[in-house]
Structure formats: C-alpha cells, structure tokens
C-alpha positions as CSV (number, residue, x, y, z in Angstrom):
1,M,-86.0,-22.2,61.6
2,A,-84.4,-20.5,64.8
3,S,-84.9,-17.0,65.2
4,P,-82.0,-14.5,64.5
5,R,-82.1,-13.6,68.3
6,R,-81.8,-17.2,69.3
7,S,-79.1,-17.8,67.0
8,I,-76.9,-15.0,68.5
9,V,-77.3,-16.3,71.9
10,V,-76.4,-19.9,71.0
11,V,-73.6,-18.6,68.9
12,T,-72.4,-16.3,71.9
13,T,-72.8,-19.1,74.4
14,A,-70.7,-21.6,72.1
15,V,-68.0,-19.0,71.5
16,T,-67.9,-18.4,75.4
17,V,-67.5,-22.0,76.3
18,A,-64.9,-22.6,73.7
19,A,-62.8,-19.6,74.8
20,L,-63.0,-20.8,78.6
21,A,-62.1,-24.2,77.5
22,V,-59.0,-23.0,75.7
23,L,-58.0,-20.7,78.5
24,F,-58.3,-23.7,81.0
25,A,-56.3,-25.9,78.5
26,A,-53.6,-23.3,78.3
27,L,-53.2,-22.6,81.9
28,V,-52.9,-26.4,82.5
29,S,-50.3,-26.9,79.7
30,G,-48.4,-23.9,80.6
31,G,-48.2,-24.8,84.4
32,G,-50.4,-22.0,85.5
33,W,-52.9,-24.3,86.9
34,P,-53.4,-25.9,89.4
35,P,-51.4,-23.2,91.2
36,Q,-48.3,-24.5,93.2
37,Q,-48.4,-23.9,96.7
38,I,-45.2,-23.3,98.5
39,P,-45.1,-24.2,102.1
40,G,-44.6,-21.2,104.4
41,L,-45.7,-18.7,101.8
42,P,-49.1,-16.8,101.9
43,S,-51.6,-17.7,99.2
44,P,-54.0,-15.5,97.5
45,G,-56.8,-18.2,97.5
46,P,-58.6,-20.0,94.7
47,L,-60.9,-17.0,94.0
48,T,-58.0,-15.0,93.0
49,T,-56.1,-17.8,91.3
50,A,-59.0,-18.7,89.1
51,G,-60.7,-15.5,89.0
52,L,-57.7,-13.4,87.6
53,P,-57.3,-15.1,84.1
54,V,-61.2,-15.2,83.7
55,V,-61.4,-11.5,84.5
56,R,-58.4,-10.8,82.0
57,V,-60.0,-12.5,79.3
58,L,-63.3,-10.5,80.0
59,L,-61.3,-7.3,80.1
60,D,-59.6,-8.0,76.7
61,V,-63.1,-8.9,75.3
62,C,-64.5,-5.6,76.4
63,A,-61.6,-3.6,75.1
64,V,-61.6,-5.4,71.8
65,A,-65.3,-4.7,71.4
66,T,-65.0,-1.1,72.3
67,V,-62.2,-0.3,70.0
68,G,-63.7,-2.2,67.2
69,T,-67.1,-0.6,67.5
70,L,-65.6,2.7,67.6
71,F,-63.7,1.9,64.4
72,A,-66.7,0.8,62.7
73,A,-68.3,4.2,63.7
74,T,-65.5,6.0,62.4
75,A,-64.5,4.1,59.2
76,L,-67.2,1.5,58.3
77,T,-70.5,3.6,58.4
78,G,-71.5,6.3,56.1
79,A,-74.7,8.2,57.1
80,P,-74.3,10.6,60.3
81,G,-77.2,8.8,62.1
82,E,-75.8,5.3,61.6
83,R,-72.4,6.5,62.9
84,R,-74.0,8.0,66.0
85,A,-76.0,4.7,66.6
86,V,-72.8,2.7,66.4
87,T,-70.8,5.0,68.6
88,R,-73.5,4.9,71.2
89,A,-73.2,1.0,71.1
90,A,-69.6,1.3,72.3
91,G,-70.9,3.0,75.7
92,P,-71.8,-0.4,77.3
93,W,-68.6,-2.3,76.1
94,A,-66.5,0.8,77.6
95,L,-68.3,0.5,80.9
96,G,-67.5,-3.2,81.1
97,W,-64.1,-2.5,80.1
98,A,-63.7,0.0,83.1
99,L,-65.3,-2.5,85.5
100,T,-63.2,-5.5,84.6
101,A,-60.0,-3.1,84.7
102,A,-61.2,-2.3,88.3
103,L,-61.5,-6.1,89.1
104,T,-58.2,-6.9,87.6
105,Q,-56.7,-4.2,89.7
106,I,-58.0,-5.8,92.9
107,L,-57.2,-9.3,91.8
108,T,-53.6,-8.5,90.8
109,M,-53.1,-6.9,94.1
110,S,-54.3,-9.9,95.9
111,D,-52.1,-12.1,93.8
112,L,-49.1,-9.9,94.5
113,L,-49.6,-9.8,98.1
114,G,-50.4,-13.4,98.2
115,L,-53.5,-12.6,100.3
116,P,-57.3,-13.4,99.7
117,I,-59.3,-10.5,98.3
118,G,-60.8,-9.3,101.4
119,Q,-57.7,-9.2,103.3
120,A,-55.9,-7.6,100.7
121,L,-58.5,-4.6,100.6
122,E,-58.3,-4.5,104.5
123,S,-54.4,-4.1,104.3
124,G,-55.0,-0.6,102.8
125,F,-52.5,-1.3,100.1
126,L,-55.0,-0.5,97.3
127,T,-54.0,3.3,97.1
128,T,-50.3,2.8,97.5
129,Y,-50.7,-0.1,94.7
130,S,-52.6,2.1,92.3
131,M,-50.3,5.3,92.7
132,E,-46.8,3.7,92.9
133,V,-46.8,0.4,91.5
134,P,-46.4,0.3,87.9
135,Q,-49.0,-2.6,87.3
136,G,-51.4,-0.7,89.5
137,Q,-50.8,2.6,87.8
138,A,-51.3,0.8,84.2
139,F,-54.8,-0.6,85.4
140,L,-56.0,2.7,87.0
141,L,-55.3,4.6,83.8
142,V,-57.0,2.0,81.8
143,M,-59.9,2.4,83.9
144,L,-60.0,6.0,83.8
145,L,-59.6,6.0,80.0
146,A,-62.3,3.4,79.7
147,V,-64.7,5.8,81.6
148,A,-63.8,8.6,79.5
149,V,-64.6,6.7,76.4
150,A,-67.9,5.6,77.8
151,V,-68.9,9.2,78.6
152,G,-67.7,10.2,75.1
153,S,-69.7,7.8,73.3
154,T,-72.9,9.3,74.8
155,L,-72.1,12.7,73.4
156,R,-73.0,13.9,69.9
157,L,-69.6,13.9,68.3
158,G,-68.6,14.9,64.9
159,S,-66.2,12.7,62.6
160,R,-63.0,14.4,64.0
161,A,-64.2,14.0,67.4
162,G,-64.9,10.3,66.7
163,V,-61.4,9.6,65.6
164,L,-59.9,11.1,68.8
165,L,-62.3,8.9,70.7
166,L,-61.1,5.9,68.8
167,A,-57.5,6.9,69.4
168,V,-58.1,7.4,73.2
169,A,-59.5,4.0,73.3
170,L,-56.6,2.3,71.3
171,F,-54.2,4.0,73.4
172,A,-56.0,2.6,76.7
173,V,-55.1,-1.0,75.6
174,L,-51.4,-0.5,75.8
175,P,-50.5,0.4,79.4
176,P,-50.6,-3.1,80.5
177,A,-48.3,-4.2,77.8
178,Y,-45.8,-1.4,78.9
179,V,-45.5,-2.8,82.4
180,G,-46.2,-6.5,81.8
181,H,-43.7,-9.5,81.6
182,S,-42.0,-8.1,78.6
183,A,-40.8,-4.9,80.5
184,S,-38.6,-7.3,82.6
185,A,-37.5,-9.6,79.7
186,A,-34.2,-9.7,78.2
187,D,-33.9,-6.8,75.6
188,H,-37.0,-5.2,77.2
189,N,-37.3,-2.2,75.0
190,I,-37.8,-4.3,71.8
191,A,-40.1,-6.9,73.8
192,V,-42.2,-4.1,75.1
193,S,-42.4,-2.4,71.7
194,S,-43.3,-5.5,69.9
195,L,-45.9,-6.3,72.3
196,M,-47.6,-2.9,72.2
197,A,-47.7,-3.3,68.4
198,H,-49.1,-6.9,68.8
199,I,-51.8,-5.9,71.2
200,G,-52.7,-2.9,69.2
201,G,-52.9,-4.8,65.8
202,V,-54.9,-7.6,67.5
203,T,-57.2,-5.2,69.2
204,L,-58.1,-3.4,66.0
205,W,-58.4,-6.5,64.0
206,V,-60.6,-8.5,66.2
207,G,-62.6,-5.7,67.3
208,G,-63.1,-4.4,63.7
209,L,-64.5,-7.9,62.7
210,F,-66.7,-8.2,65.5
211,A,-68.2,-4.7,64.8
212,L,-68.5,-5.4,61.2
213,V,-70.4,-8.6,62.0
214,A,-72.8,-6.8,64.5
215,H,-73.1,-3.9,62.0
216,L,-74.0,-6.0,59.0
217,R,-76.5,-8.1,61.0
218,R,-78.3,-5.1,62.5
219,S,-77.9,-2.4,59.8
220,R,-80.3,-1.6,57.2
221,A,-77.5,-0.5,54.7
222,T,-77.7,-2.6,51.6
223,G,-75.6,-2.8,48.4
224,A,-72.8,-0.6,47.8
225,A,-72.6,0.6,51.3
226,R,-72.1,-2.9,52.9
227,V,-69.5,-3.7,50.1
228,V,-67.5,-0.6,51.1
229,A,-67.6,-1.3,54.7
230,V,-66.3,-4.8,54.0
231,R,-63.7,-3.7,51.6
232,R,-62.5,-1.1,54.0
233,F,-62.1,-3.6,56.9
234,S,-60.5,-6.3,54.6
235,A,-57.7,-3.7,53.8
236,V,-57.2,-2.9,57.6
237,A,-57.3,-6.6,58.5
238,L,-54.5,-7.5,56.0
239,C,-52.4,-4.7,57.7
240,C,-53.2,-6.0,61.1
241,F,-52.5,-9.6,60.1
242,V,-48.9,-8.6,59.0
243,V,-48.5,-6.5,62.2
244,V,-49.6,-9.2,64.4
245,G,-47.4,-11.9,62.8
246,F,-44.5,-9.9,62.8
247,S,-44.6,-8.3,66.1
248,G,-45.5,-11.7,67.6
249,L,-42.5,-13.7,66.3
250,V,-40.2,-10.8,67.4
251,N,-41.7,-11.0,70.8
252,A,-41.6,-14.7,71.1
253,W,-38.0,-15.0,69.7
254,I,-36.9,-12.5,72.5
255,R,-38.7,-14.4,75.2
256,L,-37.5,-17.9,74.1
257,G,-33.9,-17.0,72.8
258,G,-33.5,-20.0,70.2
259,A,-35.6,-22.1,67.7
260,A,-35.3,-25.3,69.9
261,Q,-37.1,-23.6,72.6
262,F,-40.4,-23.6,70.5
263,W,-40.8,-27.1,70.8
264,E,-38.6,-28.0,74.1
265,T,-40.6,-25.9,76.4
266,R,-44.1,-25.2,77.6
267,Y,-44.1,-21.6,76.6
268,G,-42.8,-22.3,73.2
269,L,-45.6,-24.9,72.5
270,L,-48.2,-22.4,73.5
271,V,-46.5,-19.8,71.1
272,L,-46.8,-22.6,68.4
273,A,-50.4,-23.0,69.1
274,K,-50.7,-19.0,68.7
275,I,-48.8,-19.3,65.3
276,A,-51.3,-22.0,64.2
277,A,-54.3,-20.0,65.2
278,L,-52.8,-17.1,63.2
279,G,-52.6,-19.3,60.4
280,V,-56.2,-20.4,60.6
281,L,-57.2,-16.8,60.7
282,G,-55.1,-15.9,57.7
283,W,-57.1,-18.6,55.9
284,F,-60.3,-16.9,56.8
285,G,-59.0,-13.7,55.4
286,W,-58.0,-15.5,52.3
287,T,-61.2,-17.0,51.8
288,H,-63.0,-13.7,52.3
289,R,-60.9,-12.0,49.7
290,R,-61.3,-14.8,47.2
291,G,-64.9,-15.6,47.7
292,T,-67.3,-14.1,49.9
293,I,-66.3,-10.3,49.2
294,A,-66.5,-11.0,45.5
295,A,-70.1,-12.5,46.0
296,L,-71.1,-9.6,48.1
297,E,-69.8,-7.1,45.4
298,A,-71.9,-9.2,42.7
299,E,-74.9,-9.3,44.8
300,P,-76.4,-5.7,44.4
301,V,-76.1,-5.9,40.8
302,A,-78.0,-9.2,40.5
303,A,-80.7,-8.2,43.0
304,R,-81.4,-5.0,41.2
305,S,-81.5,-6.6,37.9
306,V,-84.1,-9.2,39.4
307,A,-86.1,-6.6,40.9
308,A,-86.2,-4.5,37.6
309,R,-87.4,-7.8,35.8
310,S,-90.0,-8.3,38.3
311,V,-91.4,-4.9,38.1
312,A,-91.3,-5.1,34.3
313,A,-93.2,-8.5,34.4
314,R,-95.8,-7.0,36.7
315,S,-96.2,-4.1,34.8
316,D,-96.9,-6.0,31.6
317,G,-99.5,-8.1,33.5
318,E,-101.0,-4.7,34.7
319,R,-101.2,-3.5,31.2
320,S,-102.8,-6.5,30.0
321,D,-105.6,-6.2,32.5
322,G,-106.0,-2.5,31.5
323,E,-105.0,-1.1,34.9
324,R,-101.9,0.8,33.6
325,S,-101.9,3.3,30.9
326,D,-99.7,3.3,27.8
327,G,-96.2,4.9,28.2
328,E,-96.3,4.7,32.2
329,Q,-93.0,3.3,33.3
330,P,-92.2,1.7,37.0
331,D,-90.2,4.4,38.8
332,A,-87.1,3.9,40.8
333,E,-88.9,3.9,44.2
334,Q,-90.9,0.9,42.9
335,I,-87.9,-0.9,41.9
336,D,-86.2,-0.3,45.4
337,G,-89.4,-1.4,47.0
338,E,-89.3,-4.7,45.0
339,K,-85.7,-5.2,46.0
340,A,-86.4,-4.4,49.7
341,D,-89.3,-7.0,49.3
342,G,-87.0,-9.6,47.8
343,E,-84.5,-9.4,50.7
344,R,-85.2,-11.7,53.8
345,S,-86.7,-9.9,56.7
346,D,-86.2,-10.3,60.3
347,G,-82.3,-10.0,60.3
348,E,-81.9,-12.6,57.7
349,Q,-79.3,-11.7,55.0
350,A,-79.3,-12.4,51.4
351,P,-77.2,-15.6,50.3
352,A,-73.8,-13.6,49.9
353,G,-74.6,-11.5,52.9
354,G,-75.3,-14.7,54.8
355,R,-72.2,-16.6,53.7
356,F,-70.1,-13.6,54.8
357,L,-71.6,-13.3,58.1
358,R,-71.5,-17.2,58.9
359,L,-67.7,-17.2,57.9
360,A,-67.0,-14.0,59.8
361,T,-68.8,-15.4,63.0
362,A,-66.7,-18.4,62.9
363,E,-63.6,-16.4,62.5
364,V,-64.8,-14.1,65.6
365,G,-64.9,-17.4,67.5
366,V,-61.4,-18.6,66.4
367,M,-60.2,-14.9,67.6
368,A,-61.9,-15.2,71.0
369,C,-60.0,-18.5,71.6
370,T,-56.9,-17.1,70.5
371,I,-57.4,-14.2,73.0
372,A,-58.0,-16.8,75.7
373,L,-54.8,-18.5,74.5
374,A,-53.0,-15.3,74.9
375,V,-54.1,-14.9,78.4
376,G,-53.0,-18.5,79.2
377,L,-49.6,-17.7,77.7
378,S,-49.2,-14.5,79.7
379,R,-49.7,-16.6,82.9
380,T,-47.0,-18.9,81.7
381,P,-43.4,-18.1,82.7
382,P,-40.9,-17.9,79.9
383,P,-37.8,-20.1,79.7
384,R,-35.4,-17.3,79.1
385,A,-35.3,-15.2,82.5
386,D,-31.6,-14.3,82.4
387,A,-30.2,-11.3,80.6
388,P,-27.6,-12.1,78.1
389,H,-24.0,-11.5,78.9
390,G,-22.9,-7.8,78.5
391,Q,-26.3,-6.4,78.6
392,H,-26.5,-3.0,80.0
393,E,-29.0,-2.5,82.7
394,L,-30.5,0.9,81.6
395,L,-30.1,0.4,78.0
396,G,-31.6,-3.1,78.1
397,Y,-29.0,-4.4,75.6
398,S,-25.3,-4.8,75.0
399,L,-23.4,-2.1,73.2
400,P,-19.9,-2.4,71.9
401,P,-17.3,0.6,72.3
402,F,-18.2,3.3,69.7
403,S,-16.6,3.8,66.4
404,P,-17.8,5.6,63.3
405,W,-17.9,2.2,61.4
406,R,-20.4,0.7,63.9
407,L,-22.9,3.2,62.8
408,L,-23.2,1.2,59.8
409,T,-22.8,-2.3,61.1
410,E,-24.7,-2.2,64.4
411,T,-28.6,-2.4,64.5
412,R,-31.4,-1.6,66.9
413,P,-34.7,-2.5,65.0
414,D,-37.7,-1.3,66.9
415,P,-40.6,-3.3,65.8
416,L,-43.4,-0.5,66.3
417,L,-41.3,2.1,64.4
418,I,-40.3,-0.2,61.7
419,L,-43.9,-1.2,61.1
420,A,-44.9,2.5,61.0
421,V,-42.2,3.3,58.3
422,A,-43.1,0.1,56.3
423,G,-46.7,1.3,56.5
424,V,-45.9,4.6,55.2
425,A,-44.0,3.1,52.3
426,A,-46.6,0.6,51.6
427,A,-49.2,3.3,51.6
428,Y,-47.4,5.4,49.3
429,L,-46.9,2.6,46.7
430,V,-50.4,1.5,46.9
431,G,-51.4,5.1,46.1
432,V,-49.1,5.2,43.2
433,W,-50.2,1.9,41.8
434,R,-53.8,3.1,41.8
435,L,-53.0,6.3,40.2
436,N,-51.1,4.4,37.5
437,R,-54.0,1.9,37.0
438,R,-56.5,4.7,36.5
439,G,-54.2,6.3,33.8
440,E,-52.8,9.3,35.9
441,G,-49.2,9.1,35.5
442,W,-47.1,9.6,38.6
443,P,-43.3,11.1,38.0
444,A,-40.8,8.3,38.8
445,G,-38.7,11.0,40.3
446,R,-41.2,11.7,42.9
447,T,-41.4,7.9,43.8
448,A,-37.6,7.6,44.1
449,A,-37.3,10.7,46.4
450,A,-40.2,9.4,48.7
451,L,-38.5,5.9,48.8
452,A,-35.2,7.6,49.7
453,G,-36.9,9.4,52.5
454,V,-38.5,6.1,53.8
455,L,-34.9,4.5,53.8
456,V,-33.4,7.5,55.8
457,L,-36.2,7.2,58.2
458,L,-35.8,3.3,58.7
459,Y,-32.0,3.9,59.3
460,G,-32.9,6.5,61.8
461,V,-35.2,4.2,63.8
462,A,-33.4,0.9,63.2
463,G,-29.9,1.3,62.3
464,G,-26.6,2.2,64.1
465,V,-27.8,5.7,65.3
466,S,-30.7,3.8,66.9
467,A,-28.3,1.8,68.8
468,Y,-25.8,4.5,70.0
469,G,-28.4,7.2,70.4
470,P,-29.4,6.6,73.9
471,A,-25.8,6.2,74.9
472,L,-24.1,9.2,73.1
473,F,-25.6,12.6,72.7
474,S,-23.9,13.4,69.6
475,V,-25.4,10.2,67.8
476,H,-28.6,11.3,69.2
477,A,-28.5,14.4,67.6
478,L,-27.6,12.9,64.2
479,Q,-30.6,10.2,64.7
480,Y,-33.0,13.2,65.1
481,A,-31.5,15.3,62.3
482,L,-32.3,12.3,60.1
483,V,-35.7,11.5,61.5
484,G,-36.8,15.2,61.8
485,T,-35.3,16.9,58.8
486,V,-33.4,14.6,56.1
487,G,-36.1,11.8,56.0
488,P,-39.1,14.1,55.9
489,A,-37.7,16.5,53.4
490,L,-37.1,13.6,51.1
491,L,-40.4,12.1,51.6
492,A,-42.2,15.6,51.0
493,L,-40.3,15.8,47.5
494,G,-42.3,12.7,46.7
495,A,-45.6,14.8,47.2
496,P,-46.7,12.0,49.6
497,L,-50.3,13.4,50.4
498,V,-51.5,12.6,46.9
499,P,-50.6,8.6,46.9
500,F,-51.8,8.5,50.6
501,R,-55.1,9.9,49.7
502,E,-55.5,7.2,47.1
503,A,-54.5,4.5,49.5
504,A,-56.7,5.8,52.3
505,P,-59.5,7.9,50.9
506,L,-60.6,8.9,54.5
507,L,-57.3,10.9,54.9
508,G,-58.6,13.5,52.4
509,R,-61.3,14.6,54.9
510,G,-58.5,15.3,57.6
511,V,-56.1,17.0,55.3
512,N,-58.8,19.4,54.1
513,G,-60.5,20.0,57.4
514,P,-60.2,23.4,59.4
515,V,-57.4,22.1,61.7
516,A,-55.2,21.0,58.8
517,T,-55.9,24.3,57.0
518,A,-54.8,26.5,60.0
519,L,-51.7,24.4,60.0
520,T,-50.9,25.2,56.4
521,H,-50.5,28.9,57.2
522,P,-46.7,29.5,56.9
523,A,-46.2,30.8,60.5
524,A,-48.2,27.8,61.9
525,A,-46.3,25.2,60.0
526,T,-42.8,26.7,60.8
527,A,-44.1,26.7,64.4
528,V,-44.9,23.1,64.1
529,Y,-41.4,22.3,62.9
530,A,-39.7,24.3,65.7
531,A,-41.9,23.2,68.8
532,P,-40.3,19.7,69.2
533,Y,-36.8,21.1,69.4
534,F,-37.9,23.7,72.1
535,V,-39.9,21.3,74.0
536,L,-37.2,18.4,73.8
537,Y,-34.3,20.6,74.5
538,V,-35.4,23.6,76.6
539,T,-38.1,22.1,78.9
540,G,-36.0,19.2,80.2
541,L,-38.0,16.5,78.4
542,F,-34.8,15.2,76.9
543,D,-33.8,13.3,80.0
544,Q,-37.2,11.4,80.0
545,A,-36.9,11.0,76.1
546,Q,-33.6,9.1,76.8
547,S,-34.8,6.9,79.8
548,S,-38.4,6.1,78.7
549,L,-39.2,4.0,75.9
550,A,-42.7,5.5,75.5
551,V,-41.4,9.1,75.6
552,R,-38.6,8.2,73.1
553,L,-41.0,6.6,70.8
554,T,-43.4,9.6,71.0
555,A,-40.5,12.1,70.4
556,M,-39.5,10.3,67.2
557,A,-42.9,10.1,65.9
558,V,-43.8,13.7,66.7
559,M,-40.3,14.9,64.9
560,A,-40.9,12.7,61.9
561,L,-44.6,13.7,61.5
562,S,-43.9,17.6,62.2
563,G,-41.1,17.5,59.7
564,T,-43.1,15.7,57.0
565,W,-46.0,18.3,57.4
566,F,-43.7,21.2,57.3
567,F,-41.8,20.4,54.2
568,S,-45.0,19.3,52.4
569,V,-46.4,22.8,53.0
570,A,-43.0,24.6,52.2
571,L,-42.4,22.8,49.0
572,G,-46.0,23.0,47.7
573,L,-45.9,19.9,45.8
574,D,-49.1,18.5,47.4
575,P,-52.3,20.1,46.7
576,L,-53.3,21.7,50.1
577,S,-56.3,24.1,50.8
578,R,-54.1,27.2,51.2
579,V,-52.3,28.9,48.3
580,I,-48.7,29.9,49.3
581,G,-46.6,32.1,47.0
582,P,-42.8,30.9,46.2
583,A,-41.3,33.8,48.2
584,A,-43.4,32.9,51.3
585,R,-42.2,29.2,50.9
586,V,-38.5,30.3,50.8
587,R,-38.9,32.3,53.9
588,M,-40.5,29.2,55.7
589,L,-37.3,27.3,54.6
590,A,-35.1,30.3,56.0
591,G,-37.1,30.0,59.1
592,A,-36.5,26.2,59.5
593,L,-32.7,27.2,58.9
594,V,-32.8,29.6,61.7
595,V,-34.3,26.8,64.0
596,Q,-31.3,24.5,63.2
597,V,-28.8,27.3,63.9
598,W,-30.5,28.1,67.3
599,T,-30.5,24.5,68.0
600,A,-26.7,24.2,67.4
601,L,-26.0,27.3,69.5
602,L,-28.1,25.9,72.3
603,F,-25.7,22.7,72.3
604,L,-22.8,24.8,72.1
605,A,-23.5,27.5,74.7
606,G,-26.4,26.0,76.7
607,P,-26.5,23.7,79.7
608,P,-25.7,20.2,79.3
609,Q,-28.3,17.9,78.0
610,G,-29.4,15.1,80.0
611,P,-26.7,15.0,82.9
612,D,-28.6,12.7,85.3
613,W,-29.3,10.1,82.3
614,Y,-25.5,9.9,81.2
615,A,-24.3,9.8,84.9
616,A,-26.5,6.9,85.5
617,L,-25.5,5.1,82.4
618,A,-21.7,5.5,83.5
619,I,-20.5,3.8,80.1
620,P,-16.7,3.3,80.6
621,W,-15.7,4.1,77.0
622,A,-18.1,7.4,76.7
623,P,-16.3,10.4,75.4
624,D,-16.2,13.7,77.5
625,R,-19.6,15.0,78.0
626,A,-19.0,18.6,77.0
627,A,-16.9,17.7,73.8
628,D,-19.7,15.1,72.9
629,Q,-22.5,17.7,73.1
630,S,-20.4,20.1,70.9
631,T,-20.1,17.4,68.4
632,G,-23.6,17.0,68.7
633,A,-24.1,20.5,67.4
634,L,-22.2,19.7,64.2
635,L,-23.8,16.2,63.8
636,G,-27.5,17.3,64.5
637,A,-27.8,20.8,63.1
638,G,-25.2,20.2,60.3
639,P,-27.1,17.6,58.2
640,A,-30.3,19.3,58.9
641,A,-29.1,22.7,57.8
642,V,-27.5,21.4,54.7
643,T,-30.8,19.6,53.6
644,I,-32.7,22.9,54.2
645,A,-30.2,25.0,52.1
646,L,-30.3,22.5,49.3
647,L,-34.1,22.9,49.3
648,I,-33.8,26.7,49.3
649,V,-31.5,26.4,46.2
650,L,-34.0,24.1,44.7
651,M,-36.9,26.2,45.2
652,T,-35.0,29.2,43.8
653,A,-34.2,27.2,40.7
654,W,-37.9,26.2,40.3
655,R,-38.9,29.8,40.6
656,R,-36.6,31.2,38.1
657,R,-37.5,28.3,35.7
658,A,-41.2,29.1,36.1
659,G,-40.4,32.9,35.6
660,R,-38.5,32.1,32.3
661,R,-41.4,29.8,31.1
662,L,-43.9,32.7,31.6
663,A,-41.6,35.1,30.1
664,S,-41.4,32.9,27.0
665,Q,-45.2,32.4,26.9
666,D,-45.9,36.1,27.2
667,A,-43.2,37.2,24.6
668,P,-44.8,38.6,21.2
669,P,-44.0,36.3,18.2
670,Q,-40.9,37.4,16.1
671,T,-41.4,38.4,12.5
672,H,-38.7,37.7,10.0
673,A,-38.3,39.8,7.0
674,T,-38.1,37.9,3.6
675,R,-35.4,38.8,1.0
676,P,-36.4,39.8,-2.3
C-alpha cells in the first residue's frame, strides 16, 4: 500500500496536470491560443503570452488556499492550539499569493505594452502602471494585502483577530474583478457586482473544501469534532453553491445578451462548460449530504461501542486468569485508548472518513479544473461588446424619464446586495425553524415583521429607488431612508439576533464580545446610527458614493447594518449583554429622531450635495437641483422620522402595559362581604 505522503504527491500532480490541460483546452477553444499576431504591432513574446494565464491560475490557487485555510482556522477548528497551527499554515500560501500577484503585475504590463518582459521593465513604466492604471493598482493592492495576511498569520491572534484576518484575505480577491473585463461590459455595475459575488463565493467554497481535506488528513481530532467541522462546511458550501450559480448566470447573461449566444459563440460554449462543472460539483455536495456525512456521524458511536466491547472482553479474559480483582471496571481512558488503537495510523482514516476524503479530494480536483476553465474564459473576448441603445455612459444603464409610477415598475437588481438580503432572510427562517423544532415557540408576529423588513431592504437595493437613486438626489434620500431606517426598524421588531444565533452559533461569540457590549451603550449605539449620515453628507463622500460602485455598495451596507444594530438595542427585544431601561430606550429613539431632523435641515439649508456628479450626468429631464434636494429632505427624513415616531409610541404603549401588569400583580386581593 502506498504511503500517505506518496499518495498526496500523486494526487497533487494529477490535479495539476489536469488543471493545466483544461486551461490549454479552454484557451484553444476560446481563441486565446495560439496568439494572433497583427503585422506592424508589437508582440509581448511567447513567455508573456503563455506565462500570464499559467501564473493567473497559480495566483487563484494560492488565493483560494489562503482564504480556505484561514476559514478553517476560524470556523472549522475548536482547540486554540489547533486553530493556531492551521492559521500558521496559511502563511506560505499567502506569500505565494503575493509573489504570483507581483508576477501577474509584470506580465500584465508586458501584455499591455506589447513588449517582452525585459523591455517592459526597462521602459520604466512599472511605477506609473502600478500607481495610475486600474489593473496595476488592483494587483499592487492584492500583493500588499497578501503580504499583510502572511505577516498576520505568524502572529498569536485571538478568535476575533482571526476573523479580521479572514476578512482581509477575502477582500483581497476582489480588486481584479472590480477592474477586469466586467468593468467595461454593458451594464457594468451589475456585471462587476455579480463577478465579485461569484469570485467571493468560489474562493470561500473551494478554499474551504481544500482546507477541510487537509485538516481532516492531518488533524488528530476524532469523532464529534470532525463531524462538527464537516457539518459547518456543508452549510457554508450550500450557500456558496447558490451564490456562485446565481451570480455566474447573471454575469454570463450580461456578457452574452441572449440565450442563443450560449451555443453560437466560443464564449458561450465555455460558459456552458462551467455550468456543467457546477452541476458536477452540486452532485458532489448532494452525495456528501446524503451519504458520507451521515456515515461520519454514525462512525464515532460505532467505534466507541466496539472499543467498549473490546475492553469488556479483555477484562473478562483477565478476570478468568486472576489478573483483575472483582468489581474493577475499565475506565474511560482505557476505552479511549482502545478506540485510538483501533483507528488506522500514519494518516489513514477510518472507513467513513476515508470515503469522505476520497470524494472530497476528487471534488477539489474538479474545482481546480473549473478554476483553470475560468482563467481560460477570462482570456476569451465576449461576443457582446457594444452598449445597448440609450445606455448612459456614467450610470452604465438606460434610464427613462422619471415619474412616480416608475418607482414601482423599474428595477435595478444588484446581485451582491440581493444575495446579502436573501442570506439574511434565509438565516432568520432557518433559525426560526430550529427554534420550533426544539419546541421553543417563536411568535408569528415577529417573523412577519422581520420578513417585512427584508422586503423593504430588497426593494431599497433592487427596486425603482435603486434605479433612479444615482440620478436624482430626492430618490437617493428615499432609498437610504428605506435601507437605513425603515427596513432595519421592521427587522429589529422581529428580534433577529435570536434566530441568527440559531442559524450561525458562532455569531453568539461576537454578539457577546467586548466590542459588541460597548456598542450596546445607548450613547454608542446612537452614535453608530448617526455616523453614516455625517460621513456621507458632511465630509464630501456623497460624490464618491454616487460615482463609485464600491463606495455605494459599502455605504448602503453600513447604513443597513448600523440601523439594524441601533434599533435592536433600542427596542430591547433581543437578549443583549447590557440591560437598558425603558426610559433610556425612548431617549435613544428621540436621539435618532434628532438625527433625521438635522439631516433634513442640512438638505434644506446646507450646501448642494454632489454638484460635480450631477453636472457630469447632465440628464436632460432632471429637475432643478435645489428643488430636488429640498424634495430629498422630505422624502428622506420624512419616512425615517415617521418610523421612529411610531416606534416611540409603541415603546410607550409597551411601557404602560408593563406598568399596569405590575400594578395588577402587586394589588392586594379584594374581599367581598357575604350577605346574611
């Protein structure tokens, strides 16, 4: 039988060869190889032409392995020592990530200039390319973040710092997507957003599985710890599968522009190949859930039962030889020792564990080939290069003249935000289902309120206000009122933290941590609610939020999160670590009302918001700027203020009802005289 180390080498070699073969086939099929030389134009040479896609595959592999290893250290391991060892294992992958990012930087510059690598470096363009060209800036940022992750992996980090390191690594995979081909595609905002969601989901999914396989193969954890790790990853993998499938289809549809393009173009055929690969990966996941995971759960019980019977049989034999006194029983340590002796040594796994690792290793191989296919697809020009008729250059989409009715009929679905809102709804419903299954009833009114909040958030990020928000300040103000106040307030009425903890138990550690406890102070929570308004409308960030997709997505996410946290603390329906009295909660809501009044006065009497952005838009049917900003004071602060006022009334009614209930409980029983 081959040794485990030799088996790993053989499997790694086979996967590498298969991935390179798929990459070469995709390049040939898509027209990326052999390179077409145009007479009279410079050529980067065969080293750049052949080396760039190979290095991109290596960069993606290192990125995936880094993120996956950090994810395993954060969510799939239990003991601090084991978490520390897995975190250290991410360091070499992060260094490889930084190195391949630097090589990609050089090769991409060589390809852009049409010069061989040596001449491109001698041209002195590298500094300008890295600091001023978007592609150069993206890979420079990736390299710096990868180095930071490599350094962080060597430090002794706590669990929260480990989560932060994972977030930095996951963010580092996104810059190339933000400046890639999708940025120049038709409807580029949706194309970029869908590609970022796609890459993020793939990285977490593939990397998590890779780290899980490596963790199970090397770890001494047995029994319940191994099952918990597999179960946690299985839930994450299912979410990633949905994200990858949805975002990939959206991005492909934008690139192709029609169903016929899927089988009539080279790009479409490669997309179909990726869809087929996704189907194969879905089959792997289904097989895991139906077979291997259940076998892993049953294995520890069976192993311990066999070990106990073995110890009992040995004890009986020893008693018959007079070596054990009457009444002496085998202890738990001996049973565990027998169980450990019964397991295969030298890295071999028990039958169920071996089946899981073999299937997961094959899945990793398919994922590696899919990554190579994606790199080949990125080197293939999409068939739809022209923008659709009427598309606005800065907005990236066509927008008909405004009317109030179009706020209901127009849509602007951003895949990244839609997936985020859908994830919130799914987590809430899963948590409620688990509570009900355990016999702990959950009020239907809370579920209805939370789902209403989700619908408001969904409309705010994908409805008519999302379409007209970048073009009209008044609609922007309405959109942020829905996303920052109305939706979060309804969601907080559903006490979301309780179901969220059931759906993701690791969330409980963060909610009860020192940072979260500090943010439950009334003044701190109110400041969290007020800060986004000040930063957005006073510091001049509004221009960037309108013109930059990344800043706009970040601003809306911050508004939604800060609003949800504030109203969860103010309403007091979630069990938090700090006890706040009813009067303090009402004062918090009054403070939020003051924030909305201040925002309205700023819109009415303050300077114009985003003058450069709206001047560059030059929309012919746009209303007068000053009048539109005054309307924004009504449409923005109005719904938010009404929502907060209704919550104050509701809190006052709750307080009076509680007071009457206490009074009725403390009142002495009345005695009634009897008639003679």
